[in-house]
C-alpha positions as CSV (number, residue, x, y, z in Angstrom):
1,M,-16.7,-6.2,-10.4
2,T,-14.2,-8.5,-11.8
3,G,-12.7,-11.5,-9.7
4,N,-9.7,-11.0,-7.5
5,I,-6.3,-11.0,-8.8
6,E,-5.4,-14.5,-7.2
7,N,-8.2,-16.1,-8.8
8,E,-7.1,-15.0,-12.3
9,Q,-3.4,-15.5,-12.0
10,G,-2.2,-17.9,-14.8
11,P,1.5,-18.5,-15.9
12,K,3.7,-15.5,-15.4
13,H,4.9,-13.4,-18.3
14,K,6.7,-10.1,-18.8
15,R,4.3,-7.9,-20.5
16,D,1.7,-9.9,-22.3
17,L,0.0,-10.9,-19.3
18,T,-3.7,-9.7,-19.6
19,R,-5.4,-10.5,-16.4
20,R,-7.0,-7.7,-14.7
21,K,-9.7,-5.2,-15.2
22,V,-10.7,-1.9,-13.0
23,V,-14.4,-1.5,-13.1
24,V,-15.8,2.0,-12.4
25,A,-19.2,3.0,-11.7
26,S,-19.7,5.3,-14.8
27,A,-17.8,6.3,-18.0
28,G,-17.6,9.8,-16.3
29,A,-15.0,8.4,-14.1
30,A,-12.6,7.7,-16.9
31,V,-12.8,11.5,-17.8
32,A,-11.7,12.3,-14.3
33,V,-8.8,9.9,-14.3
34,G,-7.8,11.5,-17.7
35,A,-7.8,15.1,-16.2
36,G,-5.5,13.9,-13.4
37,A,-5.3,15.9,-10.1
38,T,-3.5,19.0,-8.8
39,L,-0.3,17.2,-7.1
40,A,1.9,18.8,-4.4
41,A,4.9,20.3,-5.8
42,G,8.2,19.3,-4.2
43,A,6.4,16.6,-2.3
44,F,9.7,14.4,-2.3
45,A,12.1,17.1,-1.3
46,G,12.3,15.6,2.1
47,E,13.7,12.2,0.9
48,N,17.5,11.6,0.9
49,G,19.9,8.7,0.4
50,K,20.8,8.4,4.0
51,T,17.9,6.2,5.0
52,K,19.2,2.7,6.2
53,G,19.1,0.1,3.7
54,A,18.2,2.4,0.7
55,S,20.2,2.0,-2.3
56,A,20.1,5.3,-3.9
57,T,21.5,7.3,-6.8
58,S,21.0,10.6,-8.2
59,T,20.4,11.2,-12.2
60,S,22.1,14.0,-14.0
61,S,18.9,15.6,-14.9
62,D,17.0,15.1,-11.7
63,S,18.1,16.1,-8.3
64,E,15.7,13.7,-6.5
65,V,17.0,10.4,-5.2
66,C,16.4,7.2,-7.1
67,Y,15.6,4.3,-4.9
68,R,16.6,0.8,-6.6
69,L,13.7,-1.5,-6.1
70,T,11.4,-1.1,-3.3
71,S,10.7,-4.1,-1.3
72,E,8.1,-6.5,-2.1
73,T,5.8,-7.8,0.5
74,T,2.8,-10.2,0.6
75,E,-0.6,-9.2,-0.6
76,G,-2.5,-9.9,2.3
77,P,-5.9,-11.6,2.5
78,Y,-8.0,-8.4,2.2
79,Y,-7.3,-7.0,-1.1
80,I,-10.3,-6.1,-3.5
81,D,-9.5,-5.9,-7.2
82,A,-9.5,-1.9,-7.7
83,D,-13.2,-1.5,-6.8
84,K,-13.1,2.4,-6.7
85,L,-11.1,4.8,-9.0
86,R,-10.6,7.7,-7.1
87,Q,-8.0,10.0,-5.0
88,D,-9.9,10.7,-1.9
89,I,-10.7,7.3,-0.3
90,T,-11.7,8.8,3.1
91,E,-15.6,8.4,2.8
92,D,-16.8,9.3,6.2
93,K,-14.1,7.5,8.3
94,E,-12.9,9.5,11.2
95,G,-9.3,10.0,11.8
96,I,-6.1,12.4,11.4
97,P,-6.0,13.7,7.8
98,L,-3.5,12.1,5.6
99,T,-2.2,13.2,2.4
100,L,-0.2,10.3,0.7
101,D,2.1,11.5,-2.2
102,L,3.7,8.6,-4.3
103,K,6.2,8.7,-7.1
104,V,6.7,5.6,-9.3
105,I,9.8,5.1,-11.0
106,D,11.7,2.5,-13.1
107,S,14.2,1.1,-10.8
108,E,16.9,0.4,-13.7
109,T,16.4,3.7,-15.4
110,C,15.0,6.0,-12.7
111,K,12.7,7.3,-15.0
112,P,9.1,8.2,-13.9
113,L,6.4,5.7,-15.0
114,R,3.5,7.5,-16.3
115,N,-0.3,6.3,-16.7
116,V,0.2,3.3,-14.2
117,A,-2.5,2.2,-12.0
118,V,-1.7,2.4,-8.2
119,D,-3.9,0.7,-5.6
120,I,-3.8,1.6,-1.9
121,W,-5.8,0.2,0.6
122,H,-5.5,0.0,4.6
123,C,-7.5,-0.4,7.7
124,D,-9.5,2.6,9.5
125,A,-8.5,4.3,13.0
126,L,-9.8,1.2,14.8
127,G,-8.1,-1.6,12.7
128,I,-11.0,-2.5,10.7
129,Y,-10.8,-3.2,6.8
130,S,-13.7,-2.4,4.7
131,G,-15.2,-5.3,2.9
132,Y,-14.0,-7.6,5.8
133,E,-15.5,-5.9,8.8
134,S,-16.8,-9.2,10.3
135,L,-13.2,-10.6,10.1
136,S,-11.5,-7.5,11.6
137,T,-10.2,-7.4,14.9
138,G,-10.1,-3.8,15.6
139,G,-10.9,-2.0,18.8
140,G,-9.5,-5.1,20.8
141,G,-12.3,-7.6,20.0
142,L,-11.5,-11.0,18.5
143,P,-13.6,-12.8,15.9
144,S,-15.0,-16.1,17.1
145,G,-12.4,-18.9,17.4
146,A,-9.5,-16.4,17.3
147,P,-6.7,-17.0,19.7
148,S,-6.5,-14.6,22.6
149,G,-3.7,-13.0,24.7
150,S,-0.7,-10.7,23.8
151,P,0.5,-10.8,20.0
152,T,3.6,-12.7,19.5
153,G,4.7,-11.1,16.3
154,E,2.9,-13.7,14.2
155,P,-0.5,-12.5,12.8
156,P,-3.4,-14.4,14.6
157,T,-5.7,-16.7,12.6
158,G,-8.5,-14.3,11.2
159,A,-6.9,-10.9,12.0
160,P,-6.1,-8.7,9.1
161,S,-2.4,-9.0,8.2
162,G,0.0,-8.8,5.3
163,G,-0.5,-12.6,4.8
164,T,0.1,-15.8,6.5
165,G,2.0,-19.1,5.5
166,G,2.9,-18.7,1.7
167,G,1.4,-15.2,1.3
168,S,-1.4,-16.4,-1.2
169,I,-4.1,-16.7,1.3
170,H,-7.1,-14.6,0.3
171,S,-10.4,-14.0,2.0
172,E,-13.4,-13.2,-0.1
173,P,-15.2,-10.1,1.0
174,T,-17.9,-10.3,3.7
175,D,-19.7,-6.9,3.1
176,D,-20.1,-4.2,0.5
177,E,-18.2,-1.5,2.3
178,R,-15.3,0.0,0.4
179,Y,-13.9,2.9,2.5
180,L,-10.1,3.4,2.6
181,R,-9.6,1.9,-0.8
182,G,-8.8,3.4,-4.0
183,T,-7.0,3.2,-7.4
184,W,-5.6,6.2,-9.7
185,K,-3.1,6.8,-12.5
186,T,0.3,8.4,-12.3
187,D,0.8,11.6,-14.0
188,K,3.8,12.4,-16.6
189,Q,6.3,12.7,-13.6
190,G,5.0,9.3,-12.2
191,R,3.3,11.0,-9.3
192,V,0.0,10.3,-7.8
193,T,-1.6,11.8,-4.5
194,F,-4.4,10.2,-2.3
195,K,-6.4,11.8,0.4
196,T,-7.2,9.3,3.3
197,I,-6.7,9.2,7.1
198,F,-3.8,8.0,9.2
199,P,-4.2,4.2,9.7
200,G,-4.8,2.6,13.0
201,W,-3.5,-0.6,14.1
202,Y,-4.6,-4.3,14.8
203,Q,-3.2,-7.3,16.5
204,G,0.1,-8.8,15.3
205,R,0.8,-5.8,12.8
206,C,2.4,-2.4,12.9
207,V,0.7,0.7,11.2
208,H,1.0,0.3,7.4
209,I,-0.8,0.9,4.0
210,H,-1.0,-1.8,1.3
211,T,-0.2,-0.8,-2.4
212,K,-0.1,-2.4,-5.8
213,V,1.4,-1.0,-9.0
214,H,0.0,-2.1,-12.2
215,V,1.7,-1.6,-15.6
216,D,1.1,-2.1,-19.4
217,G,-2.7,-1.8,-19.2
218,E,-4.9,0.6,-20.9
219,W,-7.2,3.3,-19.6
220,T,-10.5,3.0,-21.4
221,D,-14.0,4.3,-20.9
222,A,-14.6,1.1,-18.9
223,G,-11.6,2.0,-16.5
224,Y,-8.1,0.2,-16.5
225,E,-7.7,-2.9,-18.5
226,G,-5.0,-5.6,-19.2
227,G,-1.5,-5.1,-18.0
228,H,0.1,-7.0,-15.0
229,T,1.2,-6.2,-11.4
230,C,4.7,-5.3,-11.1
231,H,4.7,-4.3,-7.6
232,T,3.0,-5.3,-4.3
233,G,4.1,-3.7,-1.2
234,Q,3.2,-1.8,2.1
235,F,4.0,1.6,3.4
236,F,5.2,2.3,7.0
237,F,5.0,4.8,9.8
238,D,7.8,5.8,12.0
239,E,7.2,5.1,15.7
240,E,7.0,8.8,16.9
241,S,4.2,9.5,14.7
242,V,2.2,6.5,15.7
243,L,2.8,7.3,19.2
244,A,1.4,10.6,18.6
245,S,-1.6,9.4,16.6
246,A,-2.5,7.3,19.7
247,E,-3.2,10.3,21.6
248,V,-5.8,11.5,19.4
249,E,-9.4,10.3,19.2
250,P,-10.6,7.7,17.9
251,Y,-7.1,6.1,17.9
252,S,-6.9,6.8,21.8
253,T,-10.1,4.5,22.3
254,S,-8.3,1.4,20.9
255,T,-7.8,-1.3,23.4
256,T,-5.7,-3.4,20.8
257,E,-2.1,-4.0,22.0
258,R,0.2,-2.2,19.4
259,T,2.9,-4.1,17.4
260,T,5.9,-1.6,17.0
261,L,7.9,-1.1,13.7
262,T,10.9,-3.2,15.0
263,E,8.6,-6.1,16.1
264,D,6.6,-6.2,12.8
265,T,7.1,-9.7,10.9
266,I,6.5,-7.9,7.3
267,Y,8.5,-4.7,7.5
268,D,12.1,-5.6,6.5
269,Q,13.8,-2.8,8.6
270,S,15.4,-1.4,5.7
271,G,14.0,2.2,5.8
272,T,12.9,3.9,2.8
273,A,13.7,1.0,0.4
274,G,11.4,-1.2,2.8
275,G,8.6,1.2,2.3
276,L,9.3,3.7,5.3
277,L,7.5,6.9,4.5
278,T,8.7,10.4,4.8
279,L,6.3,12.2,7.2
280,K,5.6,15.9,7.8
281,Y,3.2,17.2,10.5
282,D,3.1,19.5,13.3
283,K,4.9,17.8,16.1
284,K,2.8,19.7,18.6
285,N,-0.5,18.7,17.1
286,I,-0.6,15.8,14.7
287,A,-4.3,16.1,14.6
288,K,-4.0,18.8,11.9
289,G,-2.8,16.4,9.5
290,V,0.1,14.4,7.9
291,R,1.6,14.5,4.6
292,A,3.6,11.4,3.8
293,S,5.6,10.8,0.6
294,I,7.8,8.2,-1.0
295,T,9.5,7.2,-4.3
296,V,8.7,3.8,-5.2
297,G,11.3,1.9,-7.4
298,V,9.5,-0.9,-9.5
299,D,10.8,-3.3,-12.4
300,P,8.0,-2.9,-14.9
301,D,9.1,-6.0,-16.7
302,A,8.6,-8.3,-13.5
303,T,5.5,-9.8,-12.0
304,H,5.0,-9.3,-8.5
305,D,1.5,-10.1,-7.3
306,G,2.3,-10.7,-3.5
307,T,1.8,-14.3,-3.5
308,D,5.0,-15.7,-4.0
309,D,8.4,-14.1,-3.7
310,A,7.6,-11.2,-1.3
311,V,8.5,-10.7,2.2
312,Q,6.7,-13.0,4.4
313,P,5.7,-13.1,8.2
314,G,9.0,-13.6,10.1
315,G,11.1,-13.5,6.7
316,G,12.5,-10.1,7.4
317,G,14.4,-10.4,4.1
318,A,14.9,-7.9,1.5
319,S,12.9,-8.1,-1.8
320,A,13.8,-10.4,-4.5
321,S,15.9,-9.6,-7.4
322,P,14.1,-8.4,-10.4
323,S,15.3,-11.5,-12.4
324,S,13.9,-13.9,-9.9
325,S,10.1,-13.1,-10.8
326,A,10.3,-12.3,-14.5
327,S,10.1,-15.2,-16.7
């Protein structure tokens, strides 16, 4: 596996930055990527321009809403550089089934971005991150030396988080597990779908999913090579859905005090523009599964690796303008 992004980062460029490579288990994976997957039709029909904080327009040829520039957030310490090319990232983890439908668009033109690489990663139902099980605080247990007591809104030292300080702090993996992590490419409509589980929570953060979008690379027999990261963000879940999930095992067995969406120090409270997902599920039985969707507006010419201009803990601000990170 190649080194982590933060270890390969050099001077920023617009499109000539070649610094990442996705390694796959076999050349057959590249064939699977080329074939794509059957995506849900009309997955974004529920999105609208009324979400608080969203700057939205509709194109003449497309009735879907175009969200201008989704908020950038910090990468967090537990990113692993695209270790798995796959859409189903569940492995054997227990939890409420979650289908995540994403559409990636150019925030300036509103046109879909095809063949870009999208990473997602998140904790399991009890707040544990694969690759970092010994550092995770899921289930209420704290790692050795970590502070105790109720969360104050600032992620505690050693706990999985969206990042601390300058956002560039990264922890090297402590184990070989890679569940709930995956990378796949968008189709000609800019869409990509992942199968996973509803994330749990851990001390200091609300329920969320991390994401990165990589552009200008090339899909080869070895995977995805070159290009640069144009977006680093997080997806969030409304309180109603999280409270419903907390009634279902294994979520209900967690002893960790939960941080709400409004208390979270990473989510910028801007609704869809800030990464808030549109959710569909049986309100009487969320255990049957959840379908989540969002349109992600990115600036393909910018470099946003989540280590500099992103929303930081306690910042609560909107994303930086496209020109602020593109040299």
